C-alpha positions in Angstrom: 111.3 105.3 105.0 110.2 102.5 104.0 111.1 100.7 100.6 108.9 98.2 98.8 111.4 95.8 96.4 110.0 93.1 94.0 112.0 91.9 90.5 111.8 89.0 88.6 114.1 86.5 87.9 116.0 88.2 86.0 116.6 90.6 88.8 117.2 88.5 91.8 120.9 88.7 92.4 120.0 92.8 91.6 117.6 92.8 93.9 119.7 90.8 97.0 122.5 93.4 96.5 120.4 96.7 96.1 118.1 95.4 99.7 121.4 95.0 101.6 122.6 98.5 100.2 119.5 100.1 101.3 119.3 98.3 104.9 122.6 99.7 105.1 121.6 103.0 104.8 119.2 102.8 107.2 116.1 101.8 105.6 113.8 99.3 106.5 113.2 96.8 103.3 110.2 94.8 102.5 110.9 92.0 99.9 107.7 91.1 97.7 109.9 88.6 96.0 110.8 86.0 94.6 112.3 84.2 97.5 114.4 82.0 95.1 115.5 82.1 91.6 112.3 80.3 89.5 112.9 81.1 84.9 109.5 80.6 84.5 108.5 82.8 87.5 105.6 85.4 86.5 106.5 89.1 87.8 103.3 90.8 87.8 102.0 89.5 91.4 105.1 90.3 92.8 105.5 93.9 91.4 101.8 95.0 92.2 102.3 93.2 95.6 104.9 95.8 96.0 103.1 98.6 94.6 100.1 97.7 96.5 102.6 98.6 99.7 103.5 101.6 98.5 100.2 102.6 98.1 99.1 101.1 101.6 102.0 103.1 103.2 100.9 106.5 101.8 97.3 106.2 102.7 98.8 105.5 106.6 101.2 108.2 106.4 104.2 106.0 106.1 107.0 107.6 103.9 107.6 104.7 101.3 108.9 104.1 97.8 109.2 101.2 95.4 111.7 100.1 93.2 110.9 97.1 91.0 113.5 95.3 88.4 112.9 93.1 85.8 115.0 92.3 82.5 114.2 95.1 80.6 112.0 96.9 83.5 109.3 97.6 81.3 106.3 94.7 82.5 107.7 95.6 85.9 106.9 98.9 85.3 103.3 98.4 83.7 102.7 95.9 86.5 103.2 98.6 89.2 101.5 101.2 87.5 98.2 99.3 87.5 98.0 100.0 91.3 95.8 103.1 91.8 97.9 106.2 93.3 101.1 104.5 92.1 103.1 106.6 89.8 105.9 103.4 88.6 108.9 105.2 86.2 111.4 103.6 84.1 114.5 104.6 85.0 117.7 104.1 82.8 120.5 107.3 83.8 120.6 109.6 86.1 118.5 112.4 84.7 115.5 109.9 84.7 115.9 109.1 88.0 115.7 112.7 89.3 113.3 113.4 86.8 111.0 110.7 88.1 110.7 112.6 91.5 111.2 116.1 90.8 108.2 116.5 87.5 106.2 113.4 88.6 106.8 112.9 92.1 107.1 109.0 91.1 106.8 106.4 93.8 108.0 103.8 92.6 110.9 103.1 89.8 111.9 100.4 87.7 115.4 99.4 86.4 116.4 96.8 84.0 118.6 94.1 85.3 119.6 93.1 81.9 120.3 96.8 81.2 122.5 98.0 83.7 125.6 97.3 86.1 124.1 96.5 89.6 126.5 99.8 90.8 124.5 102.1 88.3 121.4 100.6 89.4 122.3 101.5 92.8 123.3 104.9 92.0 119.8 105.5 90.1 118.1 104.3 93.2 120.0 106.5 95.5 119.2 109.4 93.2 115.6 108.7 93.1 115.4 107.8 97.2 117.4 111.5 97.5 115.9 113.8 95.3 112.7 115.4 96.8 109.5 116.0 94.9 109.9 120.5 94.8 106.3 120.6 94.5 106.1 123.0 91.8 102.4 124.1 90.9 102.7 122.5 86.9 103.8 119.0 88.3 101.3 119.4 91.1 98.8 120.3 88.7 99.7 117.3 86.2 99.6 114.4 89.0 96.2 115.5 90.4 95.2 115.5 86.3 96.7 111.8 86.1 94.7 110.9 89.8 91.8 112.3 88.8 91.5 110.3 85.3 92.5 107.5 87.6 89.7 107.7 89.7 86.7 109.4 87.3 88.2 108.7 83.7 87.8 112.1 83.1 90.1 115.7 83.4 88.1 118.4 84.3 88.6 121.2 82.0 90.4 119.0 79.4 89.3 116.9 76.5 89.9 113.2 76.9 88.4 110.7 74.7 86.5 107.9 75.7 87.3 104.2 74.5 
């Protein structure tokens, strides 16, 4: 499996430690940056590139997931979710890590590097990666509705207001 990783300056140390852990587990890791610490860096391009990597791999039949980091993880999650086909979840404990996969088939997770110890973040990421999506009909249906809205701005048979 391929794991796409991105961060901002707040998560750079986390990212480096995580990448080594993932390589040790046998995953192919793609680092989307940054390469060095810059307190004024802008996370959107890094996180969007990681999400694009996941989306491209999924399109091409390559098994892939993504992990993005930031101070809180909020902005990084928002950036990743701008990419069509990405379902990025903000993870802050073991339950949210597993439910992101079990209920939402999330393909990217975001973690706040200033909110967690590295060991906890690694635990969340391992749980996320190791939890399969069981494919329950209700979850498949809901994920399909999200994708439909993303593509068309509507959900068949549902009331969705317009801007």
